[in-house]
N, C-alpha and C positions, 0 to 999 in steps of 0.2 A: 820507857815506853814498850808494848807488851809486842811480843811475836807472834804475828800473824799464826795459827794454824790451820791447817787444810783438813776439813772434814772429810770424812770419807762414811754412803751410808750401806755400801753393800760391796761386793765383790769387783762390780759390772763396773761402778765409779774409781777403781785404782787401776793407775796407770801402771804395773806394774812393768810396762814392755819397757817405759823408758830408764836412762841412764842411771837415775838415782830412786823408780821405780820401788823396789823392796826396802831401800835402804831406811823409809820412813813406812812401813804399809802394817805396823804397828806390830802385835806381840811376833815376838822371834830375836833372832841374834842381833840384827843391826838396830830394829824398831824401840828394844830393851835400851838398849846404848843410847839411842839419840833424844830419849823421853827427858833424863834430866837436863839437858841443852834449853828444851823449850822456856823454863823459868829462872835462865841464867842473867837478864837483868835484873829480879829482883832478887835474886840472890847473890848479886854484888852490888845490894843497893840501890838500884834504879829505880826510875818511879812509872809508871804507868799511864798512857793517857788514855779517860774513860771517853766511848764516843758521845756525840753531841749534836745538836741540832741547833744553827741561829737562823730565824725569821725577823726579818722587817715589816712593819705595820707602819702604816700612820703615823701614829703617835710614839710608839715603840720599839726595841727589839727582843724580842725573846730568845733564848737560850733555854734549850733541853737537855742535861746531861745525862748520862746510863749510869749510875752508880747505885745498885742492887746490894744490897746487904752491908748496907752504909749507912748509921746512925747519922740524925742531923749535927748530936755534940762532936762526928769526928770531923766535920765537915769548916772548911776555912775561907768564908769568902771578902772580895776586895775587887776595890774597883776604885783605877786612878784616871782622871781624866776619862781617856778613852777604851782605856784596857781594863778588863773584866778579869782576875785569876781567881780560880778555885781549885784548891789543895786541899790536902785530910789523908785520911786511910781508914782502907780497905782493912779490918782486921779479922785475924784465922778466930775461927770459932773452936770452939771446943766437941770433942770427935768421941764417940766412943767404941766404933772400930775401927779397921784399919782402912787406909785411906789408899785405894787401889787404883784410883786416877784423878787426876789433878789437871782442870782444864781452866776454873778459872782462877783470874792471879789476883793476890792480898798484897798489900803491902801498901806504900805511899803513890797518892796521886797526885795528878796537876795539870789542869786545863787552864788555855789561855786563850783568847781572844782579843781584838783588837776593832771594835765597832768601826763602820765607816763615816759616822756622824758624833757629832756631840751631842753627849747623853745629862740630864741632871741625875747628877750623882743624890741627893739625898733623897730621893724617889724611888730606888734600886728595892723589888721587892723578891723575893727568893721561900720555894716551898719545897716542902718533899716530900711525895707521895708516890705509892707504888715502887719506889727506887729509880723515880725519876726525880733531878733535883731541876724545877723552870724556875728560873729568873726573869723577872720583866725589867728592863732598864728601859724607862721613860725618854723621849729624846727633849732636847732645848725646845721652847715654842718656837723661837725664831725656824725654827729646822721644818718646823712639823706643815705640810701642807695647808693652805688656808683656802679655804672657798671663796671665791667672790658671787656675789648676785650679779645678775645682769637687769638691767634696768632698761624701763622703758623710755627712749627720749624722746621731749619734744620738736617738734618739726614747725 
């Protein structure tokens, strides 16, 4: 899992008055020392978890996972009963210059979600567009809401 990185837009956003404010305040004796630790889970073989949204509609569950820089060949998607598992790898790209700062995580990733209702495993669809993996998992027909028409009765 990736470690969060606190972003600073300008000097006014910095909390340098706190006990640890100057430790991670960017360039400097402590900021330079602590920078490599942000990638520790990746360096020791850990996985990161991409950000995702899960939405439920009347007929399906829709999962959107942020996978910028990942090719569809590097994604493995599996479903077993109600559990959807997405694994893969964001590969390091070749660089021509010196990498001065790294904030994007590369390496293996894993995302799992257990959906709240029964699903049709054979109807799962997945598309990768603009760095977002969209997975549609249809509900079983018995779990879908059914509209019942009200008829006029005879008296």
